[in-house]
C-alpha positions in Angstrom: 115.8 10.7 197.6 115.2 12.6 194.4 118.2 13.5 192.2 118.4 15.9 189.3 118.7 13.6 186.3 119.2 16.2 183.7 118.2 14.8 180.3 118.6 11.2 181.6 120.8 10.2 178.6 123.8 8.7 180.5 123.6 5.3 182.1 124.5 4.7 185.7 128.1 4.1 186.3 128.4 0.4 186.9 124.7 -0.1 186.3 123.5 0.2 182.8 119.9 0.3 181.7 118.6 -3.1 180.6 119.1 -3.7 176.9 115.4 -4.3 176.4 114.4 -1.0 178.2 114.4 1.7 175.6 116.8 4.4 176.6 115.7 6.9 173.9 116.6 10.6 174.0 113.5 12.7 174.5 112.9 14.8 171.4 115.2 17.8 171.0 114.3 21.1 169.4 116.0 21.8 166.1 118.9 24.1 166.4 117.4 26.7 164.1 114.4 27.1 166.4 116.7 27.5 169.4 118.7 30.2 167.6 115.5 32.2 166.9 114.6 32.1 170.6 117.9 32.8 172.2 116.7 36.2 173.4 113.8 34.6 175.3 114.5 32.8 178.6 112.6 29.6 179.1 109.3 29.9 180.9 109.2 26.3 182.2 111.6 24.9 184.8 111.4 21.1 184.9 111.5 19.0 188.1 113.4 15.8 188.2 113.4 12.4 190.0 115.8 9.6 189.4 117.0 6.5 191.2 120.1 6.0 189.1 122.6 7.6 191.5 121.3 5.8 194.6 122.7 2.5 195.9 120.9 -0.5 194.3 119.3 -1.6 197.6 117.7 1.9 198.1 116.4 2.4 194.5 113.0 0.7 194.7 112.2 2.2 198.1 113.0 5.7 196.7 110.6 5.0 193.8 108.0 3.7 196.1 108.2 6.8 198.3 108.1 9.1 195.3 104.9 7.5 193.9 103.2 6.9 197.3 100.8 9.8 197.1 99.5 8.5 193.8 99.8 4.7 193.9 101.3 1.9 196.0 103.9 0.1 193.9 105.4 -3.4 194.2 108.2 -5.3 192.5 107.3 -8.3 190.3 107.4 -11.7 191.9 110.9 -13.1 192.2 112.6 -9.7 192.2 114.3 -8.3 195.3 114.9 -4.7 196.2 118.6 -5.6 196.4 118.5 -6.2 192.6 118.1 -2.4 192.1 115.4 -0.5 190.3 116.0 2.1 187.7 113.4 4.8 187.3 113.4 8.4 186.3 110.8 11.2 185.7 111.0 14.7 184.3 108.0 16.8 185.1 106.9 20.0 183.4 104.2 22.3 184.9 102.2 24.1 182.2 99.9 26.1 184.4 97.6 23.6 186.1 98.6 20.8 183.7 101.5 18.4 184.4 103.5 16.6 181.7 105.8 13.8 182.9 108.4 12.0 180.8 109.0 8.6 182.4 111.3 5.6 182.2 110.8 2.8 184.7 111.5 -0.9 185.1 108.7 -3.5 185.6 106.4 -3.1 188.6 102.8 -3.4 189.7 100.7 -0.6 191.2 97.4 0.0 193.0 95.3 3.1 193.9 92.7 1.9 196.3 89.7 3.4 198.1 91.7 4.4 201.2 94.0 6.5 198.9 91.0 8.2 197.3 89.5 9.2 200.7 92.8 10.8 201.9 94.1 12.2 198.6 93.2 15.5 196.8 94.4 14.0 193.6 91.5 13.4 191.2 93.1 14.4 187.9 92.5 13.0 184.4 95.5 11.0 183.1 96.4 10.6 179.5 99.4 8.4 178.8 101.3 7.8 175.6 103.3 4.6 175.9 106.6 4.8 174.0 107.7 1.2 174.8 106.7 -1.7 177.0 103.1 -2.9 177.9 100.7 -1.9 180.6 97.7 -3.7 182.0 95.2 -1.7 184.2 92.0 -2.9 185.9 89.1 -0.7 186.8 85.9 -2.2 188.1 87.0 -5.7 186.9 87.7 -4.4 183.4 91.3 -4.7 182.2 92.7 -2.5 179.5 96.0 -3.5 177.8 98.2 -0.7 176.4 101.0 -1.3 173.9 103.8 0.8 172.5 102.4 3.7 170.5 99.0 3.5 172.1 97.3 6.1 174.3 95.3 5.3 177.5 92.9 7.5 179.4 92.2 7.2 183.1 90.5 9.0 185.9 92.5 9.2 189.2 89.2 9.8 191.0 88.4 6.0 190.8 90.4 3.1 192.3 92.5 1.0 189.9 95.3 -1.5 189.8 97.7 -2.9 187.3 101.2 -3.8 186.2 103.7 -2.8 183.6 106.8 -4.1 181.9 110.0 -2.1 181.5 108.6 1.0 179.8 109.0 4.5 178.6 106.0 6.9 178.5 104.8 10.4 178.4 102.0 11.1 181.0 99.7 14.1 180.9 97.8 15.0 184.1 94.9 17.4 183.8 93.1 18.7 186.9 89.4 17.7 187.3 88.2 21.3 187.2 89.8 21.9 183.8 87.4 19.4 182.2 84.6 19.5 184.7 82.1 20.6 182.0 82.7 17.4 180.1 82.9 15.1 183.1 80.1 12.8 182.0 81.8 12.2 178.6 85.2 11.6 180.2 83.9 9.2 182.9 82.5 7.0 180.1 86.0 6.8 178.6 87.7 5.9 181.9 90.3 3.1 181.5 90.0 3.0 177.7 92.4 3.3 174.8 92.0 6.5 172.8 91.9 5.5 169.1 91.1 6.7 165.7 92.3 9.8 163.7 91.6 12.2 166.6 93.9 10.1 168.9 96.6 10.1 166.2 96.4 13.9 166.1 96.7 14.0 169.9 99.8 11.8 169.8 101.3 14.0 167.1 100.6 17.2 169.1 102.1 15.7 172.3 105.2 14.6 170.4 105.6 18.0 168.9 105.1 19.7 172.2 107.9 17.6 173.8 110.4 19.2 171.4 109.5 22.7 172.7 108.9 22.3 176.4 112.2 23.9 177.3 111.6 26.9 175.1 107.9 27.8 175.6 107.0 31.4 176.6 104.5 32.2 179.3 102.0 33.6 176.8 101.9 30.3 174.9 101.0 28.1 177.9 97.3 28.9 178.3 96.7 28.2 174.6 98.5 24.9 174.8 96.5 23.8 177.9 93.2 24.6 176.2 94.3 22.8 173.0 95.2 19.6 174.8 92.0 19.8 176.9 89.8 20.1 173.8 91.6 17.3 172.0 91.3 15.0 175.0 87.5 15.6 175.3 87.1 15.0 171.5 89.1 11.8 171.7 87.2 10.5 174.7 83.8 11.3 173.0 84.8 9.4 169.9 86.3 6.4 171.9 83.2 5.6 174.0 79.5 4.9 173.3 78.5 5.1 177.0 75.2 6.7 177.7 75.9 10.1 179.4 73.0 9.6 181.8 74.3 6.2 183.0 77.8 7.6 183.3 76.7 10.6 185.4 74.9 8.3 187.8 78.2 6.6 188.6 80.2 9.8 189.2 81.6 9.8 192.7 80.5 12.3 195.4 83.9 14.1 195.3 83.6 14.6 191.6 80.0 15.8 191.9 81.1 18.3 194.4 84.0 19.5 192.2 81.7 19.8 189.2 79.1 21.8 191.1 81.8 24.2 192.4 83.3 24.6 189.0 79.9 25.3 187.3 79.0 27.9 190.0 82.5 29.4 190.5 81.3 32.9 189.7 78.2 32.8 191.8 78.0 34.9 195.0 75.9 32.1 196.5 78.6 29.5 196.3 78.7 28.5 200.0 79.0 25.3 202.0 75.2 25.4 202.6 74.3 25.7 199.0 76.7 22.9 198.0 75.2 20.7 200.7 71.7 21.3 199.5 72.6 20.7 195.9 74.4 17.4 196.6 72.1 16.3 199.4 74.8 15.8 201.9 75.6 17.1 205.4 78.1 19.8 206.2 80.2 17.2 208.1 80.3 15.0 204.9 81.3 18.1 202.8 84.1 19.0 205.2 85.3 15.4 205.1 85.5 15.5 201.3 87.6 18.6 201.3 89.7 18.0 204.4 92.8 17.0 202.3 92.4 20.3 200.3 92.5 22.5 203.3 88.7 22.9 203.6 85.9 23.6 201.1 86.3 27.4 201.3 90.0 27.2 200.7 89.4 25.0 197.7 86.9 27.5 196.3 89.3 30.3 196.8 92.1 28.5 195.1 89.9 27.6 192.1 88.8 31.2 191.7 92.4 32.4 191.9 93.4 29.8 189.3 90.6 31.0 187.0 91.8 34.6 187.5 95.3 33.4 186.6 93.9 31.8 183.4 91.9 35.0 182.6 94.9 37.3 183.1 97.1 34.9 180.9 94.5 35.0 178.1 95.6 37.6 175.5 92.0 37.8 174.3 90.7 38.8 177.7 91.0 42.6 178.0 88.8 43.1 181.1 90.3 45.4 183.8 92.0 43.6 186.6 89.4 45.0 189.0 86.7 43.2 187.1 88.6 39.9 187.1 89.1 40.4 190.8 85.4 40.9 191.4 84.6 37.8 189.4 87.1 35.9 191.7 85.1 37.0 194.7 87.2 39.9 195.8 85.4 43.2 196.3 88.6 45.0 197.3 91.3 45.0 194.6 94.1 45.2 197.1 93.0 42.0 198.8 92.9 40.2 195.4 96.4 41.4 194.6 97.7 40.2 198.0 96.0 36.8 197.7 97.1 36.3 194.0 100.7 37.3 194.7 100.8 34.9 197.7 99.5 32.1 195.6 101.5 32.5 192.5 104.5 34.6 193.4 103.7 37.2 190.8 101.2 40.1 190.9 98.2 40.3 188.5 99.8 43.2 186.7 103.0 41.2 186.2 101.1 38.3 184.7 99.2 40.6 182.3 102.4 42.4 181.3 104.1 39.0 180.7 101.4 38.0 178.2 101.3 41.4 176.5 105.0 41.3 175.8 105.3 37.5 175.3 108.1 37.5 177.8 108.4 34.5 180.2 107.7 35.0 183.9 107.3 31.9 186.0 105.2 32.0 189.3 107.7 31.5 192.1 105.9 28.6 193.6 106.3 26.7 190.3 110.1 26.9 190.4 111.5 27.5 193.8 109.0 27.7 196.6 107.6 24.2 196.0 110.2 22.1 194.3 108.4 18.8 195.0 110.1 15.6 195.9 107.2 13.3 195.2 104.7 12.9 192.3 102.1 14.0 194.8 103.9 17.4 195.3 104.1 17.8 191.5 100.3 17.0 191.0 99.2 19.2 194.0 101.2 22.1 192.5 99.7 21.5 189.1 96.1 21.2 190.4 
């Protein structure tokens, strides 16, 4: 279904991109910068999806299957699957953040309650629209996004919408990364980020695009934190919602994620304590985390992700044994085994990579889980 689309600059043989659908080249890094970094192998390996090499009649179904874990997509009225459907995505995993460069023809989409109940995807989504227009409805409020504008959306709530032929850069950040600021972000759900801070965010994303293929592993944690801080600042300046009112509307899944994140280092983080804090039964808690492999598995993964971030932070000089203990592992060997299984690299290899600014990519991010759907990409990033 998915095909390696490379840079996506060449039209389909016998099927060109519509004249009104911008076929821009994604920003390229200046040659001088490449020359300075020829001795450093790229730390990021992109994943690709494209319909351009498929028969016309199969193109939309391939796109629909690719997007199914996130949204259910439909063709505009009057258009048949036999007409063909050109769409392509290039995804870049920066730690637990995902950046997707996307071109697609017009379609509608919906993420309903049934998807939320069965999906572990609850990321924050920031989208910079390069061309086209998008209309998205959340709780009967419609936000229209035009070229050059930035939308902000929570994937933890149902939404629906439609878009024209468009090109966009989509940034997906896992809920846990910004859990401390959940109340602020919920107030900005389905809004346009505007003002001088949003302009700075747009400039930062545009500049980052030129360097995605040449980033080193040691640069990634700083980039993630920079984008996270900028998104929170933009959201705070783009909404006047009362944090108390916003918090009251936060869904149970998000409340559970927030509680776990805030208590990640606690020895008392157990299903019983979570149930008491949220006022729910163990059965309900297990239902919430069924798609994540269970609540204990979810906690374990979040602690390992935090350990990965700590080890990747050049400013964190704690011994690996201390980071292991903070992750809930009393025995260092057990931590090393679990960490290596999760990321494909040992804790020492991660720390060595950062210390020498040499790139080393966790195996699961490049070969073990080369996802064929947007859901695979997001699950890997989260």
